[in-house]
C-alpha positions in Angstrom: 53.6 124.3 119.0 52.0 122.2 116.3 52.8 125.0 113.8 56.4 124.9 114.7 56.5 121.4 114.4 54.6 121.5 111.0 56.9 124.3 109.9 60.0 122.5 110.8 59.0 119.5 109.0 58.1 121.3 106.0 61.6 123.1 106.1 63.3 119.6 106.6 61.6 118.5 103.3 62.8 121.7 101.6 66.3 121.1 102.8 66.2 117.4 101.6 64.9 118.2 98.2 67.6 121.0 97.9 70.2 118.5 99.2 68.9 116.0 96.2 69.2 118.9 93.6 73.0 119.6 94.8 73.8 116.0 94.9 72.5 115.5 91.5 74.6 118.5 90.1 77.6 117.3 91.7 77.3 113.6 90.1 77.4 115.6 86.6 79.8 118.3 87.6 82.6 116.7 89.2 83.3 114.2 86.3 83.3 117.3 83.7 85.5 119.3 85.9 88.0 116.4 86.2 87.5 115.6 82.4 88.3 119.3 81.6 91.3 119.4 84.1 92.6 116.2 82.5 92.5 117.0 79.0 93.9 120.6 79.6 97.0 118.8 81.8 97.7 115.9 79.2 97.1 118.0 76.1 99.7 120.8 77.4 102.2 117.9 78.5 101.9 115.9 75.5 102.2 119.1 73.2 105.5 119.9 75.1 106.7 116.3 74.9 106.2 116.7 71.1 108.3 119.7 70.7 111.2 118.9 73.2 112.8 116.2 70.8 113.3 118.5 67.9 114.1 121.3 70.2 116.7 119.5 72.1 118.3 117.1 69.6 117.6 119.1 66.6 118.2 117.4 63.3 120.0 114.4 64.6 116.7 113.6 66.4 114.4 113.7 63.3 117.2 111.7 61.4 116.9 109.4 63.9 113.3 109.3 64.0 113.0 108.8 60.0 115.4 106.2 60.2 113.6 104.4 62.9 110.0 104.6 61.1 111.9 104.3 57.5 110.3 107.7 56.5 111.6 109.1 53.2 112.1 112.6 54.5 113.2 114.0 58.0 110.5 116.9 57.5 107.8 114.6 57.8 108.9 113.9 61.5 109.0 117.9 62.0 105.5 118.2 60.4 103.7 115.3 62.3 105.4 116.6 65.6 104.4 120.3 65.0 100.9 119.0 63.9 100.6 117.0 67.0 101.6 119.8 69.4 99.4 122.3 67.7 96.2 119.8 68.0 97.1 119.0 71.6 97.6 122.6 72.4 94.5 123.5 71.1 92.6 120.6 73.0 94.0 122.1 76.1 93.1 125.4 75.7 89.7 124.8 74.9 89.3 122.5 77.7 90.8 125.3 79.8 88.5 127.7 78.4 85.3 125.5 78.8 86.3 125.0 82.5 86.5 129.0 83.2 83.6 129.9 81.1 81.5 127.7 82.8 82.9 128.5 86.0 82.7 124.7 86.9 85.3 124.4 89.7 83.8 127.5 91.5 80.3 125.9 91.0 81.3 122.5 92.5 83.2 124.3 95.6 80.0 126.1 96.2 77.8 123.3 95.9 79.9 121.2 98.0 80.0 124.0 100.7 76.1 124.3 100.4 75.7 120.7 100.8 77.5 120.4 104.0 75.9 123.4 105.3 72.2 122.1 104.6 73.4 118.8 106.3 74.2 120.7 109.2 71.0 122.6 109.3 69.0 119.4 108.7 70.5 117.8 112.0 70.2 121.2 113.9 66.4 121.0 112.8 65.6 117.2 113.4 67.2 118.0 116.9 65.4 121.1 117.8 67.8 122.8 119.2 67.9 125.9 117.2 65.3 128.3 116.8 63.1 127.9 113.6 63.7 131.5 112.5 67.4 131.0 112.7 67.3 127.9 110.6 65.2 129.5 107.9 67.8 132.5 107.8 70.7 130.1 107.5 68.7 128.3 104.9 68.3 131.2 102.9 71.8 131.9 103.2 72.8 128.8 102.2 70.9 128.2 98.9 72.2 131.9 97.7 75.4 129.9 96.9 73.9 127.7 94.5 71.7 130.1 92.8 73.2 128.9 89.6 71.1 125.7 89.9 67.3 125.7 88.8 65.1 126.6 91.3 67.3 128.1 94.0 
């Protein structure tokens, strides 16, 4: 029985260490996921907003903006709005592709799921109501979800 208690204690320490690794990852990845998502949404929305004025209002819109800012030529309005729309579209595309290429959203989801499973395993282990072999098997299955983390 002492071997079982020692093995439970060692497994509990491993679970807690893994949970710490996952929490650290989530502390970094959640804000990154949010930043990339926000850049993509705001960039594409502003790009659309910058093009809607000239598209809907035509030369009346550009003449009005030219007069509002005392510009010498309405082509400056077109150029600035088009340049802004291009830059914002590029920023949105880059943010979207960075999020997709790094698979940030799915990694965060997998880490959150694994963290919940490990918390349940930790509780089962501490209560001693689940056979040790079952907990070890469940632990192995859980950590495969976060194999992208170092040491998994």
